[in-house]
C-alpha angles and dihedrals in degrees: 000000000000134000090260096054113081113222144168131283135194113240103210122194121183131173120182096187106137092020126104118274090246089064092058091052094047091049092050094047092047096049089044091051089050090052096241118187111223116220093177137343111311093359124097145158131235129173112269098243128143098246091046091044093054093049092048091050091052090048091050091052092050093049093052089047091056092050102264131114127247141157142170127215128190110233122194111214103203099166108091093206092051091046092049089051093051091049090049090052090050090049093049091057092048091045090055090054092046090049090058090055088051091048095049100040095078089064089068091047091049092051091051091050091046093052091045091051091049092049092247099130095139136148091251089055091047091054091048092052092044089058090050091052092047088056089051088050093051093044091052091045091054092051092046090051089063097036095103098166103039101257109215093234092069093080093058092045091051092048092048090054090046093053088053088050092054093045090051091049087054090048092051092052088052089051092050092047091049092052091047090052090059091066123070114226108249128220093261098038116124114241092241093053092079094054122099113260093247089054092048091051090050089050091052091049 
């Protein structure tokens, strides 16, 4: 579906009055994770797609079970201009999220540069940075899952994370090389044994 092709949306209304506080928090988190676009308090829009619809129906059932009220109506947006505007609003919210990824990614790069400059390219630092990169990957995946219309900011965010991935690979090579340098090659040591793992793999390839 493109911006020029009008399509349907789910109009979701949920009120947790009379329900436990935990229900309100759960509803907010779920709709937030789905990338809902609020049109007014307690009323939001989501693309009418099978995976989204199933999750919305489960959410509605849980709200009603907890004593709240909720419903979902399918809305057909037939006006191309209105549809385009809605898509733009969805994309604006995703671009804001993508921009935060782009903003924070340089922190990981700076940390890798700092550790390299200080001669602390070690396996422990590699593991710590791998955990940071994994958090970026999960964060980016969550945004992408609710990026229904291909927000333009996604490309920059993916590239920012990929730059971190390449920098971490280079940092790991430096850590392997540093560790290899701590051992003196013995008389019976094979020549390839002193090479970093990445270099040996490239040699095998």
